[in-house]
C-alpha positions in Angstrom: -95.0 -68.2 -99.4 -92.7 -65.4 -100.6 -91.3 -63.0 -98.1 -93.5 -59.9 -98.6 -90.8 -57.7 -97.0 -88.5 -58.3 -100.0 -88.4 -55.4 -102.5 -89.8 -55.9 -106.0 -87.2 -56.0 -108.8 -86.8 -52.9 -110.9 -90.0 -52.1 -112.8 -91.9 -54.7 -110.7 -94.4 -52.2 -109.4 -95.2 -51.1 -112.9 -95.6 -54.8 -114.0 -98.2 -55.4 -111.2 -100.2 -52.4 -112.4 -99.9 -53.5 -116.1 -101.1 -57.0 -115.2 -104.3 -55.6 -113.8 -105.0 -53.6 -117.0 -107.4 -54.7 -119.8 -104.5 -55.6 -122.0 -101.8 -57.2 -119.8 -98.3 -57.5 -121.3 -97.1 -60.8 -122.7 -94.5 -62.1 -122.5 -92.5 -60.7 -119.6 -88.8 -60.1 -120.3 -86.3 -60.4 -117.5 -83.2 -58.5 -118.5 -80.0 -60.0 -117.0 -76.4 -59.2 -117.5 -74.6 -56.5 -119.6 -76.8 -53.4 -120.3 -79.8 -54.9 -118.6 -81.3 -51.5 -117.7 -80.9 -50.2 -121.3 -82.4 -53.4 -122.7 -85.4 -53.2 -120.3 -86.1 -49.6 -121.4 -86.0 -50.8 -125.0 -88.5 -53.5 -124.3 -90.8 -51.0 -122.7 -91.1 -49.3 -126.1 -93.1 -52.4 -127.2 -96.7 -51.9 -125.9 -97.4 -55.7 -125.7 -94.3 -56.6 -123.6 -92.9 -55.6 -120.2 -89.5 -56.0 -118.8 -88.0 -56.4 -115.3 -84.4 -56.1 -114.4 -82.3 -58.5 -112.4 -79.3 -56.2 -111.4 -76.0 -58.0 -111.7 -74.9 -56.5 -108.4 -77.5 -58.3 -106.4 -78.7 -61.9 -106.2 -82.2 -62.9 -107.6 -83.2 -64.1 -104.1 -83.0 -60.6 -102.8 -86.2 -59.7 -104.7 -89.9 -60.7 -104.6 -90.7 -61.6 -108.2 -94.4 -61.0 -109.2 -94.4 -63.7 -111.9 -97.0 -66.2 -110.8 -98.4 -68.1 -113.8 -96.5 -65.8 -116.3 -94.5 -66.8 -119.3 -91.0 -65.3 -118.9 -88.1 -64.8 -121.3 -84.7 -64.1 -119.7 -82.9 -61.7 -122.1 -79.4 -62.7 -121.1 -76.3 -60.8 -122.1 -73.3 -62.6 -120.6 -70.6 -60.7 -118.7 -68.2 -61.5 -115.9 -70.9 -61.3 -113.3 -73.7 -63.2 -115.2 -72.4 -66.6 -116.4 -74.3 -69.9 -116.8 -74.4 -70.6 -113.0 -75.9 -67.2 -112.3 -78.6 -67.5 -115.0 -79.5 -70.9 -113.7 -79.9 -69.4 -110.1 -82.2 -66.8 -111.6 -84.3 -69.5 -113.4 -84.7 -71.4 -110.2 -85.9 -68.3 -108.3 -88.4 -67.4 -111.0 -89.8 -70.9 -111.1 -90.0 -70.9 -107.3 -92.2 -67.8 -107.5 -94.6 -69.7 -109.7 -93.6 -68.7 -113.3 -95.4 -70.9 -115.9 -92.2 -71.1 -117.9 -88.8 -69.5 -118.1 -87.1 -69.3 -121.5 -83.4 -68.4 -121.4 -82.4 -66.4 -124.5 -78.6 -65.9 -124.7 -78.8 -62.6 -126.6 -75.2 -62.5 -127.7 -75.2 -65.8 -129.5 -75.1 -66.1 -133.3 -77.8 -68.7 -133.9 -76.7 -69.3 -137.5 -73.7 -71.1 -136.1 -73.9 -74.8 -135.1 -74.8 -75.5 -131.4 -73.1 -78.9 -131.3 -70.2 -80.4 -133.2 -69.1 -84.0 -133.7 -65.7 -84.9 -132.4 -64.6 -88.4 -133.5 -61.6 -88.3 -131.2 -63.8 -88.5 -128.1 -65.2 -91.8 -126.7 -68.5 -93.2 -128.2 -71.4 -91.5 -126.4 -69.5 -88.3 -125.8 -68.7 -87.3 -129.4 -71.5 -84.6 -129.8 -70.2 -81.6 -128.0 -72.1 -78.4 -127.3 -70.1 -75.4 -128.6 -72.4 -72.5 -127.9 -75.3 -71.6 -125.6 -78.8 -72.5 -126.8 -82.3 -71.2 -126.1 -83.7 -73.4 -123.4 -87.2 -73.5 -121.9 -87.6 -74.5 -118.2 -90.8 -75.5 -116.5 -91.5 -77.0 -113.1 -92.3 -80.7 -113.5 -95.6 -80.9 -111.7 -97.7 -84.1 -111.5 -101.1 -83.6 -113.1 -104.1 -85.9 -112.8 -105.5 -85.4 -116.3 
């Protein structure tokens, strides 16, 4: 059970109100990294989407995330404070709060460039090398009796 004494992330109170409306937002963006506040305000211009901010000067565990059963997209702009380890910590926290899925979108990446390259100099089995971040979707692996 989440600690109800923790504060909501920026724009969290508005998200809760919007989720109770007749046309709740979908998907929910989590702006993380460089210019997160500005990007969230830009997302708010889209009437079908809502955005929360994970400030880079605080850890994701310092907030109570209202994301139960929601589809989330982390709009990630890498900077010195928000590298791969930090975005993975955010993903774990969001899944811990019951998000249906968390898609990490590295917004600075040029997706027209190759994500992996073949390096014949490396040992067999290690020759395909990731050379840029990719879009990745995370979900909790839950056992279902279907």
